[in-house]
NUDREN-831430 format. One record per residue: residue in three letters; x, y, z of N, C-alpha, C, O in turn. Coordinates in steps of 0.05 Angstrom, whole numbers, padded with zeros to 5 digits, always signed. Example, Ala and Ser with C-alpha at 12.3 -4.5 7.8 and 13.67 -1.06 7.14 Angstrom:
NUDREN-831430
ALA+00264-00114+00156+00246-00090+00156+00264-00066+00156+00285-00066+00169/SER+00257-00045+00142+00273-00021+00143+00258+00001+00157+00268+00023+00161/
***
This chain:
NUDREN-831430
MET-00134-00271-00205-00116-00294-00206-00103-00299-00180-00095-00280-00166/ALA-00101-00324-00172-00088-00332-00146-00058-00327-00147-00046-00330-00168/PRO-00047-00320-00125-00017-00317-00124-00004-00343-00132-00013-00365-00127/GLN+00019-00340-00145+00035-00364-00154+00061-00365-00140+00075-00345-00139/GLN+00067-00387-00129+00094-00391-00116+00114-00393-00139+00110-00408-00157/THR+00136-00378-00137+00157-00379-00157+00182-00391-00144+00181-00413-00133/ALA+00203-00376-00145+00227-00386-00132+00223-00389-00102+00203-00379-00091/ALA+00241-00403-00088+00237-00408-00059+00229-00383-00044+00244-00364-00043/GLY+00205-00383-00033+00195-00361-00018+00185-00338-00034+00175-00320-00021/SER+00187-00337-00060+00177-00315-00076+00148-00321-00083+00140-00344-00086/VAL+00132-00300-00086+00104-00301-00094+00100-00280-00116+00109-00257-00113/THR+00086-00288-00137+00079-00270-00158+00049-00268-00159+00035-00288-00159/VAL+00039-00243-00160+00011-00237-00162+00005-00221-00187+00022-00205-00195/GLU-00019-00225-00198-00028-00209-00220-00046-00187-00208-00065-00193-00194/ASN-00040-00162-00214-00056-00141-00203-00059-00119-00225-00039-00108-00235/CYS-00084-00112-00232-00089-00091-00252-00073-00095-00277-00064-00076-00288/GLY-00070-00120-00286-00057-00126-00311-00027-00127-00308-00013-00128-00329/GLN-00016-00126-00284+00013-00127-00281+00020-00150-00263+00005-00157-00245/SER+00043-00163-00269+00054-00184-00252+00073-00171-00233+00091-00157-00241/ILE+00070-00177-00207+00087-00166-00186+00098-00190-00170+00083-00207-00159/THR+00124-00191-00169+00137-00212-00153+00148-00201-00128+00162-00181-00127/PHE+00142-00215-00106+00153-00208-00080+00172-00230-00072+00164-00254-00070/ASN+00197-00224-00066+00216-00243-00058+00215-00247-00027+00225-00267-00017/GLN+00203-00229-00014+00199-00230+00015+00174-00213+00021+00166-00196+00006/PRO+00162-00218+00044+00139-00201+00052+00147-00172+00054+00169-00166+00064/PRO+00130-00154+00045+00135-00125+00049+00139-00118+00079+00126-00129+00096/GLN+00157-00100+00084+00163-00092+00111+00153-00065+00119+00149-00059+00142/ARG+00151-00047+00099+00141-00020+00103+00120-00013+00082+00126-00008+00059/VAL+00096-00013+00091+00073-00010+00073+00057+00016+00078+00052+00023+00101/VAL+00050+00029+00056+00032+00051+00058+00005+00041+00046+00004+00031+00024/GLY-00016+00045+00062-00043+00039+00053-00055+00065+00041-00059+00085+00055/TYR-00062+00065+00015-00072+00089+00002-00102+00086-00001-00112+00071-00018/TYR-00117+00099+00016-00145+00098+00021-00151+00081+00045-00135+00064+00053/GLN-00174+00085+00057-00181+00072+00082-00183+00041+00078-00173+00027+00095/HIS-00197+00031+00058-00201+00002+00056-00176-00014+00053-00175-00035+00065/PRO-00156-00007+00037-00132-00023+00037-00118-00024+00064-00107-00045+00072/THR-00118-00001+00078-00105+00001+00104-00120-00018+00123-00107-00033+00138/GLU-00146-00017+00122-00162-00033+00140-00158-00063+00134-00156-00080+00152/LEU-00156-00070+00108-00150-00098+00102-00123-00107+00113-00120-00129+00123/LEU-00103-00089+00112-00077-00097+00124-00079-00100+00154-00067-00118+00166/VAL-00094-00083+00167-00099-00086+00197-00113-00113+00201-00106-00128+00220/GLY-00133-00119+00185-00147-00145+00188-00130-00169+00184-00135-00190+00196/LEU-00109-00166+00168-00090-00187+00164-00069-00190+00187-00053-00208+00189/GLY-00071-00170+00204-00053-00171+00228-00025-00159+00222-00006-00165+00237/VAL-00022-00144+00202+00005-00133+00195+00007-00103+00201+00023-00089+00189/GLN-00009-00093+00220-00008-00064+00225+00020-00054+00234+00026-00031+00231/ASP+00036-00073+00244+00063-00064+00253+00081-00058+00228+00103-00047+00231/ARG+00072-00064+00204+00087-00059+00179+00076-00036+00165+00087-00027+00145/ILE+00054-00024+00174+00042-00001+00160+00056+00024+00170+00055+00031+00194/VAL+00068+00039+00151+00082+00063+00159+00067+00089+00153+00077+00111+00159/GLY+00044+00085+00143+00026+00109+00138+00002+00102+00122+00001+00082+00108/THR-00018+00119+00125-00042+00117+00110-00050+00143+00097-00042+00164+00107/VAL-00064+00142+00075-00072+00165+00060-00101+00164+00054-00112+00143+00049/TYR-00114+00187+00056-00142+00191+00047-00161+00174+00062-00175+00157+00050/PRO-00163+00177+00089-00182+00161+00104-00211+00169+00098-00223+00185+00112/ASP-00223+00157+00077-00248+00166+00067-00272+00154+00081-00295+00162+00076/ASN-00268+00135+00100-00290+00124+00115-00279+00117+00143-00255+00115+00147/ASP-00296+00113+00162-00288+00103+00189-00282+00073+00186-00296+00058+00171/PRO-00262+00064+00199-00256+00034+00199-00278+00019+00214-00293+00030+00230/LEU-00279-00007+00208-00297-00024+00223-00289-00022+00252-00266-00018+00258/PRO-00308-00025+00271-00303-00022+00299-00280-00040+00310-00265-00031+00327/GLN-00279-00064+00300-00259-00083+00310-00231-00075+00302-00211-00085+00313/TYR-00227-00057+00282-00201-00048+00272-00195-00020+00280-00173-00010+00275/ALA-00215-00006+00293-00213+00023+00297-00188+00032+00312-00174+00050+00304/ASP-00182+00019+00334-00159+00027+00351-00133+00023+00336-00116+00041+00336/ALA-00130+00000+00324-00105-00005+00308-00103+00015+00285-00081+00025+00279/TYR-00125+00019+00271-00125+00038+00248-00117+00066+00256-00100+00079+00243/ARG-00129+00076+00277-00123+00103+00287-00094+00107+00297-00085+00130+00298/ALA-00081+00085+00303-00054+00087+00312-00034+00089+00289-00010+00094+00293/ILE-00043+00086+00265-00026+00087+00241-00021+00116+00233-00041+00131+00231/PRO+00003+00124+00229+00008+00152+00221-00008+00160+00196-00007+00146+00176/LYS-00020+00182+00197-00034+00193+00174-00016+00211+00157-00005+00230+00168/ILE-00012+00204+00132+00005+00220+00114-00010+00244+00104+00001+00266+00102/SER-00036+00240+00097-00051+00261+00086-00081+00255+00088-00090+00232+00086/ASP-00097+00276+00092-00126+00272+00093-00138+00268+00065-00159+00256+00063/LYS-00125+00277+00045-00133+00273+00017-00109+00261+00002-00092+00248+00014/ASP-00108+00264-00024-00087+00252-00039-00059+00264-00030-00056+00288-00025/ALA-00040+00245-00029-00013+00253-00021+00005+00256-00045+00000+00244-00066/SER+00025+00272-00042+00045+00275-00064+00063+00251-00064+00065+00236-00044/PHE+00077+00247-00086+00097+00226-00088+00118+00229-00067+00127+00210-00055/GLU+00126+00255-00062+00147+00260-00043+00139+00253-00014+00154+00243+00002/GLN+00113+00259-00008+00103+00252+00019+00104+00223+00023+00110+00213+00045/LEU+00098+00207+00002+00099+00178+00005+00127+00168+00007+00133+00150+00022/LEU+00145+00179-00009+00173+00171-00008+00186+00175+00019+00203+00160+00028/ALA+00177+00197+00032+00187+00204+00059+00183+00181+00079+00198+00178+00098/ARG+00162+00165+00074+00157+00142+00093+00173+00118+00086+00172+00099+00101/GLN+00188+00119+00065+00206+00097+00056+00192+00070+00054+00201+00050+00066/PRO+00170+00069+00039+00155+00044+00037+00169+00025+00017+00184+00034+00000/ASP+00164-00001+00020+00172-00020+00000+00148-00029-00016+00150-00044-00035/LEU+00123-00021-00006+00098-00027-00020+00079-00004-00015+00077+00006+00007/VAL+00065+00005-00036+00043+00023-00034+00019+00007-00044+00017-00002-00067/TYR+00000+00003-00025-00024-00013-00030-00047+00006-00035-00057+00018-00016/GLY-00056+00010-00060-00076+00029-00067-00103+00016-00071-00104-00006-00081/GLY-00124+00030-00063-00150+00020-00066-00165+00027-00091-00184+00014-00099/TYR-00155+00048-00105-00166+00057-00130-00144+00065-00149-00121+00070-00140/ASN-00150+00067-00175-00130+00075-00194-00117+00101-00188-00094+00106-00195/THR-00133+00119-00175-00123+00147-00169-00100+00146-00150-00085+00166-00148/ALA-00095+00125-00136-00071+00122-00119-00046+00123-00135-00025+00130-00126/PHE-00049+00115-00161-00026+00114-00179-00030+00133-00203-00025+00126-00226/ASP-00039+00157-00196-00045+00177-00217-00020+00188-00229-00004+00202-00216/GLU-00016+00182-00255+00007+00191-00269+00009+00222-00270+00031+00233-00266/LYS-00013+00235-00274-00013+00265-00276-00004+00277-00249+00007+00299-00249/ALA-00009+00263-00227-00001+00273-00201+00027+00264-00194+00037+00271-00172/GLY+00040+00249-00211+00068+00241-00206+00070+00215-00189+00092+00209-00179/ARG+00047+00200-00187+00047+00176-00171+00042+00152-00188+00027+00134-00179/SER+00053+00151-00212+00048+00128-00228+00062+00103-00218+00081+00105-00203/ARG+00053+00080-00226+00065+00054-00218+00094+00055-00227+00112+00045-00213/LYS+00099+00066-00251+00126+00067-00262+00144+00084-00243+00166+00077-00237/ALA+00134+00107-00234+00149+00124-00216+00157+00109-00191+00179+00112-00181/TYR+00139+00094-00180+00145+00077-00157+00166+00056-00164+00185+00052-00149/ALA+00161+00042-00185+00179+00021-00193+00207+00032-00197+00227+00019-00189/ASP+00209+00055-00209+00235+00068-00215+00252+00072-00189+00276+00073-00190/VAL+00238+00074-00167+00252+00077-00141+00251+00053-00123+00258+00054-00099/GLY+00243+00031-00136+00244+00005-00121+00221-00001-00103+00223-00018-00086/ILE+00198+00013-00108+00174+00009-00090+00153-00006-00106+00146+00002-00128/ALA+00144-00029-00095+00124-00044-00107+00096-00031-00103+00092-00016-00085/THR+00077-00037-00122+00050-00026-00120+00030-00048-00124+00006-00043-00123/
***
């Protein structure tokens, strides 16, 4: 579903069966897996990426330098605490496992501390 403009400057998106409203663009983003991080770099917002997790592939050559400059939080899955330490306002995950409830990284856990997913 396409993003919908709501109140002045707000955008609501449907993602994995959830509605998420952004009142302003995220300022501190964690990319969970290589491809979401690379998409953020491709959008030109690498200055807002505070960390990446689980770099499972090499980035495309045109994004490689910017991608490698992003702080790596973990080579594999990160703990909820590791992610909180980066103080993100958005965690952009590429697979459901980024929000694994059994690992303490559920969407609800993030929402409870004010972090969008």
